[in-house]
N, C-alpha and C positions, 0 to 999 in steps of 0.2 A: 855366853861367852860375849867377852867383849873383843872389838876390834876399830881397828882406826878407821873411820872413814873420810875420804878427802873428795873434796867436790873443785874439778878442775876445768874453768869457767875463764868466758875470754877476758875477763874484767877483775876475778880475783880467784885464787885458790884459797879455799878452808877447808879445817878440818876437827874431826873433836874425835873421842873413844865413842865406841856406842854398846850399850847392853841390847845385842842383839834379839834376846827372849823377849825383852819390854817392847824395845824399838826407842828406845831414848838417848839422847848422849850423857852422857856419865859428867861431862866435863863442861864448862864453857868454849866454843867453837874458837880456833887460832886463823885469822884471816889474815891474808899476803896479797898484795897487787900483783897480778898476774904480769909478769915480765914481758917487756917489750922492747925487741922483739919475742915472742913467744914462740919460741926454739925449739926442740926436744930436750937438749942438754940444760937451758936455763930453767923450764917449768920442771924437769924432772928431780935438779938442786932446789928448786923452792918446796915440791914434795917432801923431800930429805929433809929441808929445815922444820916443817911440823911435824916430820916424825920427831926429830930433835927434841922441839918444845916439850913434848909429851913423855921424852926418852922412851918410843915406843922401841919392843923387842920382837913383837907378834906380826899375824896375819892384816895386810893394809888391801881396803878395796879403794880402787880409787874411780870414781866418771872421769869420762871425758866426751868433748862436744863432737862426737865421729862414728863411722857405722865403723864397728871393731870386730873383729874374726880371729879368736885362737889369739888375741893378744895385740895383732897388728890395728894399725888405722890406715882404712882402706878412704877416708876424707879425712877434710879437716875445718871447720867453720867456726870463725872468730877468731883461730888461734893460724900459726904460721905453718904455710903448706909444708912445708919440711917436714911436720909430722906423717903426710903421707907416704906409707909404706915402711914406716918406722915399730917396728916390734916394740910397742910401748908397755909390755908387762916386763919384760924383760932387762930394759931401760932403766924403769922404776924401783923394778928388784934390785938391781946394780946398784945404784944410788942409795937405795934406803935401807940395805942389808936384811931386807925381811921379804917372805912372801908376799904376791902383792898380786892381785885380782882387777882387772881393768874392764870395766864396762861403758854402752854408752850412757850420757846425762840423763835422756829422756825416759831409759829406762830404770835409772838405777831411781830415778822420781816416783816412778810407776809402781816400782816393786816395794818401796815406802807407804805408799799410798794404799796399794791394795792388800796388803800384812795391818797397816795399823792404823790407816785413815780413811779419807772418806769414799776408798772404794774397798772397803773391809765387808764381806758377805754379801758383794755383787757378783750376777754372774751374766750370761748376757754379754755384748760388747762395751766395753769402756774405756774410753779413749782420755788420757791426760796428757794436757799442755803447760809448760810452765812456759811462763812469759817473764822475759829477763834481756839479757846483752841480745839473744837471738830467742828460737821457741824449739823449747825438746819436746819430744814426743813419746809418748807410748800406748801402744793397743793390748788387751787383753780380752781372751775370748773364752769364756765361761772360766776363767782367772788363770787360764795359760798365759803368758807373754809372747808376742808377734816381735823379735826382736827387731833394732835398727831400722826406723821407720822411718827418721829422719824428716817428718813432712813439716818442718818449717819452709822447708825449701821448693816445696811446691810453687806455680807458679799463680800469683795472683794480680790481676789487674797489670799485666804486665812486669811484674818484679816478681822475686823472692819473696815468699808472704811474712817473714822475717822483718824485712827491710819496710812495710807498713804496718807489722801489727805486733811484734815485739814492744814489751815495756821502752824499752832503748828508744825506739821510734815515735812513743809519745812525749817523750822529754825532750828528742831533738827537734820535733817538730812544733813543738810546745805548743801541743793539743789540749784540748778539754777534756776530762772525763768521755762525756756524750760524746762528742765525735771520734775518741778513741776508741771506744765501745762500739760502738759503729760499722770501722775496720775491724774486729773482735768479731763480731755477729758476721760482715761478710766472709770470713776465715772458716770460723765453725759452720757456718751452712754450707761452705764448700767441701767443708768434713764429713758434714752429715749425707750429702749427695752420695759420696764416695763410698760410704764406710757404714751409715747407719748404726748411731751406738745409741745405747739404750741410755747411757749415762756419760756426761762431759764434766771431768777435772780440771778445774784450772788452778794451777800450782805457780810457783815463782815465788820474789819478796811481793810482788803486786796483790798475791792473794790476800796481805792482810789488812788490803786496802779494798776489799771485793765490795763493801759497803758504799763504796763511791760509783759502782759503772752497773753493777751485775743487774742494777733494774733499767738499766739498756740495753743490754742485751738479748736478743729475737733467735731462737732457737725450737727446735719440734723437741729435742732429748730435754732432758733433767739438767743444770748446771750447776754446781754448786762449787764452792772454793776448796783448796786442798787445805786438809788440815796440818800438815806437814810444813807447811809454808815454806820457808825457803831452806828448811834443813833436809827436805826428803831425799837430796841428793847424795847427802854425808851417811844418813840411816839406811835407804837404798845400797849404796856401795857397801857398806858394813854388813848386810843382811846377806847378800849375793857373795861376799867371801866367805861369810861363814859358812854357808851352806856348800863350797868348794872346798873347803878345808875338813868338812865332817866326812867327807866321801871316801 
């Protein structure tokens, strides 16, 4: 089955058709900068532009940086607060003219990694973190997702963790890879104290540069780079939408 996957982030909105059986994009992804301000109407129109780019008529799966229940956003991370309380699923369906499923961005990345990436075949507690503009998170227990964890917002040394640990913080503070890795280690140790994971997967765009900082990480659990890198959100969103459409 082919589904359009769209990954809505704080800095960019990107999408591509996905073969949900193989877990791969069938064309090059198309990316548009996230509108500023990132209000619902503007973001939804951008998603519609991506759908038009692919002349898309079928189901669409969208990630979003928020707690999402039944298509409604209960929070907003790195996007406009006007999203809180918005029925994002209905708005995006209206703008695109297509059936739409919406899920948390970290959950989408986790679904892709567990199905086709570094988490495939792993039982126990697996945690996935995407390090980008913010921090997306996902937890799987024996292959089952615990949705909407949003662990980038836990407090770490008096601040939201993503303000210290996201890749955007590394760039903003002009940190060396080793100094940034020390921050990542502090965060992962905190997560280990809370959840005792058996495996930690680090994703986002920075995963392709894992050879620059993995050697500095200190954790009890095994830590591996995501295999789908920055495409995990697109692939995971498409998978989630395909599973809903066939029920």
